[in-house]
C-alpha positions as CSV (number, residue, x, y, z in Angstrom):
1,M,71.2,72.9,89.5
2,Q,71.3,76.1,92.1
3,L,73.5,78.8,92.5
4,R,73.7,80.9,95.8
5,F,76.1,84.0,96.2
6,F,77.5,84.2,99.6
7,G,79.5,87.4,98.7
8,A,80.6,89.9,95.8
9,A,77.2,90.4,95.3
10,G,76.0,93.7,95.5
11,E,79.8,94.5,96.6
12,V,83.3,93.5,95.5
13,T,84.5,91.6,98.8
14,G,83.9,88.3,100.1
15,S,83.2,86.2,97.0
16,C,81.9,82.8,97.7
17,L,79.4,80.7,95.2
18,R,78.1,77.7,96.4
19,V,76.7,75.5,93.6
20,D,74.5,72.5,94.3
21,H,74.1,69.6,91.8
22,E,72.6,66.2,91.2
23,G,76.0,64.7,92.5
24,G,76.9,67.1,95.6
25,A,77.8,70.5,96.2
26,F,80.8,72.6,95.8
27,L,82.4,76.1,96.5
28,V,83.7,78.2,94.0
29,D,85.8,81.1,96.2
30,C,85.8,81.7,99.9
31,G,87.1,85.3,100.3
32,L,87.1,87.7,103.0
33,F,84.9,90.9,103.4
34,Q,86.7,93.6,103.7
35,G,86.1,97.3,104.7
36,G,83.4,98.8,106.2
37,R,82.1,98.6,109.8
38,E,80.5,95.4,109.0
39,A,83.3,93.4,107.2
40,D,84.2,91.8,111.1
41,R,80.9,90.4,111.7
42,K,79.9,89.4,108.0
43,N,83.0,87.1,108.4
44,R,82.3,85.7,111.6
45,E,78.7,85.0,110.2
46,A,80.1,83.7,106.6
47,L,79.6,79.8,106.2
48,D,76.6,79.4,108.0
49,F,75.6,76.1,106.3
50,D,76.4,72.6,107.0
51,L,80.2,72.1,105.8
52,R,80.0,68.6,105.7
53,A,77.4,69.1,102.6
54,I,80.9,70.6,100.4
55,D,82.6,68.1,98.5
56,F,85.3,70.2,97.5
57,V,86.2,73.9,96.9
58,L,87.6,75.9,93.8
59,L,89.9,79.0,94.1
60,T,90.1,81.6,91.1
61,H,93.2,83.4,92.6
62,A,95.1,84.4,95.9
63,H,93.5,88.0,96.8
64,L,92.1,87.7,100.1
65,D,88.6,88.8,98.9
66,H,88.3,85.3,97.2
67,S,90.4,83.2,99.9
68,G,91.1,84.8,102.9
69,L,88.4,82.8,104.5
70,V,89.8,79.3,103.7
71,P,91.8,79.0,107.2
72,R,88.1,79.6,108.8
73,L,86.5,77.0,106.6
74,V,88.7,74.6,107.8
75,A,88.8,75.6,111.5
76,L,85.2,75.4,111.3
77,G,85.0,71.6,110.3
78,Y,85.9,71.3,106.1
79,R,88.1,68.0,105.6
80,G,87.8,68.2,102.0
81,P,90.4,69.1,99.0
82,I,90.9,73.4,97.7
83,F,91.8,73.3,94.3
84,A,93.7,76.1,92.9
85,T,96.7,76.9,90.4
86,P,100.5,76.6,91.6
87,A,101.2,80.1,91.4
88,T,98.0,80.7,93.6
89,V,99.0,77.6,95.7
90,D,102.3,79.4,96.4
91,L,100.9,82.7,96.9
92,L,98.4,81.6,99.8
93,G,101.4,80.6,101.5
94,V,102.0,83.4,102.1
95,M,99.1,85.3,102.3
96,L,97.2,83.2,104.5
97,M,99.8,83.4,107.0
98,D,100.2,86.8,107.0
99,S,96.2,87.4,107.2
100,A,96.3,85.4,110.3
101,F,98.9,87.1,111.9
102,I,96.8,90.5,111.3
103,Q,93.6,88.7,112.9
104,E,95.6,87.6,116.1
105,K,97.3,91.6,116.3
106,E,94.1,93.2,115.8
107,A,92.3,90.8,118.4
108,E,95.2,91.9,120.7
109,W,95.3,95.5,119.9
110,A,90.9,95.6,120.6
111,L,91.5,94.1,123.9
112,R,94.5,96.3,124.6
113,T,93.2,99.7,123.5
114,A,89.9,99.3,125.1
115,R,89.2,102.2,127.9
116,S,86.8,100.2,130.3
117,R,86.0,96.9,131.5
118,K,82.7,97.2,129.4
119,E,84.6,97.8,126.1
120,R,86.8,95.0,127.2
121,R,83.8,92.4,127.3
122,R,82.8,93.9,123.7
123,A,86.0,93.4,122.1
124,E,86.6,90.6,119.9
125,P,88.2,88.2,122.6
126,S,89.3,86.0,119.6
127,P,90.7,86.4,116.4
128,L,88.8,85.6,113.0
129,Y,91.3,82.6,112.7
130,T,95.2,81.8,113.9
131,V,98.2,81.5,112.6
132,E,98.0,77.6,113.0
133,Q,94.3,77.4,112.0
134,A,96.2,78.9,108.6
135,R,98.9,76.6,108.2
136,S,96.6,73.8,109.2
137,S,94.4,75.0,106.2
138,L,97.4,74.8,103.8
139,A,97.4,71.2,103.8
140,R,94.1,71.2,101.9
141,L,95.2,72.5,99.0
142,R,95.8,70.9,95.8
143,A,97.7,72.6,93.0
144,I,96.3,72.2,89.4
145,P,98.0,74.0,86.4
146,Y,96.5,75.8,83.8
147,E,94.8,74.2,80.9
148,T,94.7,70.8,82.3
149,P,91.7,69.2,82.9
150,F,91.0,67.6,86.6
151,H,87.6,65.7,88.4
152,P,87.3,67.4,91.8
153,G,84.4,65.1,92.4
154,P,81.5,62.7,91.5
155,G,80.1,64.2,88.4
156,V,82.2,67.7,87.7
157,S,85.3,68.6,85.7
158,C,87.3,71.8,85.6
159,R,89.9,73.4,83.9
160,F,91.8,76.7,84.6
161,R,92.2,78.8,82.3
162,N,94.8,82.0,82.7
163,A,92.6,85.6,83.9
164,G,95.6,87.4,83.7
165,H,95.1,89.5,87.1
166,I,97.2,88.4,89.2
167,L,99.7,85.5,89.4
168,G,97.8,82.5,88.9
169,S,94.8,84.0,88.6
170,A,92.1,81.3,86.8
171,I,88.8,81.6,84.9
172,I,87.2,78.6,85.6
173,E,85.3,76.1,83.2
174,I,83.1,73.7,85.2
175,D,81.6,71.0,83.4
176,I,78.7,69.4,85.8
177,D,76.7,66.6,85.0
178,R,73.3,66.5,84.7
179,G,71.8,63.1,83.9
180,G,74.3,62.3,81.1
181,A,74.3,65.5,79.6
182,A,77.2,68.2,80.7
183,S,76.2,71.7,81.8
184,R,79.1,73.8,81.7
185,L,79.5,76.7,84.3
186,V,82.3,79.0,83.6
187,V,83.3,81.5,86.5
188,S,85.5,84.8,85.5
189,G,86.8,85.6,88.8
190,D,88.9,89.0,88.6
191,L,89.7,89.6,84.5
192,G,92.9,91.3,84.1
193,Q,93.0,94.3,81.5
194,P,94.4,93.5,78.2
195,L,97.8,94.4,77.0
196,R,98.9,95.4,81.0
197,P,102.3,94.8,82.2
198,V,103.6,91.8,83.9
199,L,101.0,88.9,83.0
200,Q,100.0,87.7,79.7
201,D,96.0,88.7,78.8
202,P,93.4,86.9,79.7
203,A,92.4,83.7,78.0
204,Q,89.5,83.6,75.7
205,V,86.7,81.1,76.6
206,S,84.5,80.2,73.9
207,R,81.3,78.3,75.5
208,A,79.5,78.8,78.6
209,D,75.9,77.5,79.5
210,L,75.8,79.6,82.8
211,L,78.5,82.6,83.3
212,C,79.1,84.3,86.5
213,I,81.4,87.3,85.4
214,E,82.8,90.1,87.7
215,S,81.9,94.3,87.1
216,T,84.2,95.6,89.2
217,Y,84.8,98.4,86.8
218,G,81.8,97.2,84.8
219,N,80.2,101.1,84.6
220,R,83.8,102.8,83.1
221,A,86.8,102.9,81.3
222,H,90.2,103.1,82.5
223,R,92.4,105.8,81.2
224,S,94.6,104.8,78.6
225,F,98.2,103.4,79.5
226,A,100.1,106.5,77.9
227,A,98.0,109.3,79.9
228,T,98.7,107.0,82.9
229,Y,102.7,107.1,82.5
230,D,102.2,110.7,81.7
231,E,100.5,111.2,85.1
232,L,102.7,109.4,87.2
233,A,106.0,110.6,85.5
234,S,104.2,114.5,86.6
235,V,103.7,113.1,90.1
236,L,107.2,111.9,90.6
237,Q,108.8,114.6,89.2
238,G,107.0,117.0,90.9
239,T,107.3,115.6,94.1
240,L,110.8,113.9,94.1
241,R,112.6,116.9,93.0
242,D,115.5,118.2,95.1
243,G,114.3,115.5,97.7
244,A,111.6,117.4,98.8
245,G,109.0,115.1,99.6
246,N,108.1,111.4,99.1
247,V,105.7,109.7,97.1
248,I,103.7,107.1,99.1
249,I,101.7,104.3,97.0
250,P,99.5,101.9,98.8
251,A,99.5,98.9,97.2
252,F,97.9,95.0,97.0
253,A,101.0,93.3,97.9
254,V,100.1,90.7,95.3
255,G,100.1,92.0,91.6
256,R,99.5,95.5,92.0
257,T,102.7,96.2,93.8
258,Q,104.8,94.1,90.8
259,E,103.1,96.0,88.4
260,M,104.1,99.2,89.8
261,L,107.5,98.0,90.0
262,F,107.7,97.5,86.2
263,V,106.1,100.7,85.6
264,L,108.6,102.7,87.6
265,A,111.3,100.7,86.3
266,D,110.3,101.5,82.9
267,L,109.6,105.3,83.5
268,V,113.3,105.3,84.5
269,R,114.5,103.0,81.2
270,V,112.8,104.9,78.8
271,G,114.2,108.1,80.0
272,R,111.2,110.0,81.5
273,I,112.6,109.8,85.1
274,A,116.5,110.1,85.4
275,Q,116.7,107.3,88.7
276,L,114.7,106.0,91.2
277,D,115.3,105.1,94.9
278,V,112.2,102.7,95.4
279,V,111.1,100.6,99.3
280,V,108.6,98.2,99.2
281,D,108.0,97.7,102.5
282,S,105.4,94.9,103.3
283,P,107.2,91.5,104.1
284,M,104.3,89.9,102.0
285,A,104.6,91.9,99.0
286,S,108.4,91.5,99.1
287,A,108.0,87.5,99.5
288,V,105.0,87.7,96.4
289,T,107.8,89.3,94.5
290,E,110.3,86.9,95.0
291,L,107.6,84.4,93.9
292,T,107.0,86.4,91.0
293,V,110.6,86.2,89.5
294,R,110.2,82.4,90.2
295,H,107.3,82.1,88.2
296,E,108.9,83.6,85.1
297,E,106.9,81.2,82.8
298,L,103.7,83.5,83.2
299,W,105.2,86.8,82.3
300,D,104.6,88.7,79.0
301,D,107.4,89.3,76.6
302,E,108.0,92.9,77.4
303,T,108.4,92.2,81.2
304,R,111.1,89.6,80.4
305,E,113.3,92.5,78.5
306,L,112.6,95.0,81.4
307,Y,113.9,92.3,84.1
308,A,116.9,92.0,82.2
309,W,117.4,95.7,82.0
310,T,117.1,96.3,85.7
311,Q,119.5,93.6,86.5
312,K,122.2,95.8,84.7
313,N,120.8,99.2,85.4
314,A,120.7,98.8,89.4
315,D,122.1,101.9,90.0
316,R,119.3,103.9,87.9
317,F,116.3,101.5,89.4
318,R,117.4,101.4,93.0
319,L,115.1,98.9,94.7
320,R,114.9,98.2,98.3
321,L,112.7,95.1,99.8
322,V,112.1,96.4,103.7
323,Q,111.4,93.1,105.8
324,D,112.3,94.2,109.6
325,V,110.1,96.5,111.6
326,E,113.1,98.4,112.4
327,E,114.0,98.9,109.2
328,S,110.2,100.1,108.2
329,M,110.2,102.4,111.1
330,A,113.4,104.0,110.0
331,L,111.7,105.1,107.0
332,N,109.4,107.5,108.8
333,A,112.3,109.6,109.4
334,V,113.2,110.1,105.7
335,R,111.6,113.4,104.7
336,G,111.9,113.0,100.8
337,G,113.5,111.4,97.9
338,L,111.6,108.1,98.6
339,V,108.9,106.2,96.5
340,I,107.7,103.9,99.2
341,I,105.1,101.3,98.0
342,S,103.4,99.3,100.9
343,A,100.5,97.3,102.0
344,S,97.4,97.3,102.6
345,G,96.5,98.4,99.1
346,M,92.8,100.2,100.6
347,C,94.9,101.8,103.5
348,D,92.6,99.9,106.4
349,A,95.7,97.9,107.8
350,G,99.1,96.9,107.6
351,R,102.3,99.3,107.3
352,I,101.0,101.6,104.6
353,K,99.2,103.6,107.6
354,H,102.0,104.3,109.6
355,H,103.4,105.6,106.1
356,L,100.7,108.1,105.7
357,R,100.7,108.8,109.2
358,Y,104.1,110.5,108.5
359,N,103.1,112.0,105.2
360,L,99.9,112.9,105.0
361,G,100.2,115.9,106.5
362,R,102.7,117.3,104.5
363,R,102.3,119.8,101.7
364,E,105.6,118.5,99.6
365,C,104.3,114.8,99.5
366,A,101.7,113.1,97.0
367,I,99.9,109.9,97.9
368,V,98.8,108.3,94.5
369,I,96.1,105.7,94.9
370,V,96.9,102.9,92.0
371,G,93.7,100.3,92.8
372,F,90.1,100.2,93.6
373,Q,89.2,101.4,96.9
374,A,85.6,99.8,98.4
375,A,83.2,101.5,100.1
376,G,84.5,102.0,103.9
377,T,88.3,102.2,103.8
378,L,90.2,105.0,104.4
379,G,91.7,104.3,101.0
380,R,88.1,105.6,99.7
381,R,87.8,108.2,102.3
382,L,90.9,109.8,100.6
383,V,89.9,109.4,96.9
384,D,86.8,111.1,98.0
385,G,88.5,114.2,99.1
386,A,88.6,113.9,103.1
387,R,90.4,116.7,104.5
388,Q,91.1,114.9,107.5
389,V,91.4,111.0,108.5
390,T,92.4,109.4,111.9
391,L,95.0,107.1,112.4
392,F,95.9,105.2,115.2
393,G,93.8,107.6,117.3
394,E,95.2,110.8,115.8
395,R,93.6,113.3,113.4
396,I,95.4,114.2,110.7
397,A,94.7,117.1,108.4
398,V,95.6,116.0,104.7
399,Q,97.7,118.2,103.1
400,A,99.6,115.9,100.8
401,T,98.3,115.7,97.5
402,V,96.2,112.9,96.4
403,H,96.2,111.4,93.0
404,T,94.2,108.4,91.7
405,I,95.6,106.8,88.5
406,G,93.2,104.8,87.4
407,G,94.9,103.1,84.6
408,L,96.6,101.1,86.7
409,S,93.8,98.7,87.4
410,A,94.4,94.8,87.3
411,H,90.5,95.0,86.8
412,A,89.1,94.5,83.3
413,D,86.9,97.6,82.3
414,Q,83.7,97.9,80.9
415,P,85.1,97.6,77.1
416,A,87.7,95.2,78.0
417,L,84.6,92.8,79.7
418,L,82.5,93.5,76.5
419,A,85.4,92.4,74.3
420,W,86.1,89.3,76.4
421,L,82.0,88.1,76.2
422,R,82.1,88.7,72.5
423,G,84.8,85.7,72.1
424,F,82.0,83.6,73.1
425,S,80.0,81.1,70.0
426,H,76.9,81.7,71.7
427,P,75.1,83.7,74.4
428,P,74.9,81.7,77.8
429,R,71.7,80.5,78.7
430,Q,71.8,82.8,82.0
431,T,74.6,84.8,82.9
432,F,75.0,86.4,86.5
433,I,76.7,89.8,87.3
434,V,78.8,89.6,90.2
435,H,81.8,91.2,92.2
436,G,80.7,94.8,91.6
437,E,79.6,97.7,93.6
438,P,75.6,97.9,92.9
439,E,75.8,101.0,90.6
440,A,78.7,99.3,88.6
441,A,76.9,95.9,88.1
442,V,73.7,97.3,87.1
443,E,75.1,99.4,84.3
444,F,77.4,96.8,83.1
445,A,74.3,93.9,82.8
446,A,72.8,96.8,81.0
447,A,75.5,97.2,78.9
448,V,75.8,93.6,78.1
449,E,72.4,93.5,77.1
450,R,72.3,96.7,75.3
451,E,75.6,95.8,73.2
452,L,75.7,92.1,72.7
453,R,71.8,91.7,72.9
454,W,72.0,88.9,75.5
455,K,68.9,87.5,77.3
456,G,68.8,86.1,80.8
457,V,71.4,88.7,82.5
458,T,71.2,89.0,86.0
459,V,72.5,91.2,88.7
460,A,73.2,88.4,91.2
461,E,71.8,89.4,95.0
462,P,73.2,88.0,98.1
463,G,72.3,84.9,99.8
464,R,69.3,84.4,97.1
465,P,69.0,80.8,95.4
466,Y,68.8,80.7,91.9
467,H,67.5,77.6,90.2
468,T,69.0,77.1,86.6
469,N,67.8,75.8,83.8
């Protein structure tokens, strides 16, 4: 059996694992590369292998860095099934269509803004994929509930386990027949941080022969949830006092937005903030929030209680979901008193860029970063202390205060990752560290060897074939 990592090796985007075995080949995830100048080139050069050899695809979850190249996969000729949990299938119906719309608009923008004929020739004339191609790819999806064994191809059986990361996120157990004996490959996907709001904690896995585990925060521990509440309450109180400024929160439409709504509502419920006016300005985030309400079976008990409270106290926690462009643009005229949650979470696309344009240059406003910011993204530049940024061709001085509140991460930190690994009854024969920037991945591999005394721990390299024993 051979594993090759075509993304999320030495970086945190573009997840795509190819597994070749005696009975055929399959992919785990088919993700978009995001952030940095090379992302578009990498997306266009991805999937450069014979797609006819791929029997099926398994998706860990709906975040675009794990699913965003599915429409391109199908457009390039893949005709097999794509398996995911029911909630992931629901989310992809929203996310892939939205992604395709953005791809089309950005291709149009590149051509429209090219200053010269030479630049227009260099501008990519076609989107990475179209809305119609995204719609076509949705027909390939097959929904399989958690804890339900299924057989996606000859000699392979699988089971999705709850990863606790976002709605529908899965750890995948894959049993592969090897001449009458089965080897179990476990792919963690993105693991959630235990005891965080909205979703249940990650399921514990007890056995694996081969393991692929993420390492996004493999070199650090998150701030405690209590400290996170304290800091966020302080920012809200200081910025919204007397309606002076706005609080702008870039947030992933899936997972992080819904988690932020929980935290903000809870701060009002417990009396840390008297009342809040919260706007979710992202059609996709609004649609995902409505899907989250429909999938109440995946919530934890605290979320059910808080949701019931918000239904009875709509005058104290005032939530508005913005859909149309005109209503979004009208928010730019509001000088203070709002908490605006908008996508994208790394500030590189979508409506958040407009809210940053109108609020970054104002000392009375605050920008609250609550998620991972990949290298090369606008969000990362803000986190790293940039004093000026460019938005829509305009240089803007960063006058607003920028706060990074890491305790809200949907990714497990190093202690949580190690605790999850301790649940294995025996160490896997081989463990591959993926989905982390180089420093985080290397430090996490060292921690696994040091703390757990596991052997056969490898930091995965992109494109390199790994022959498993």
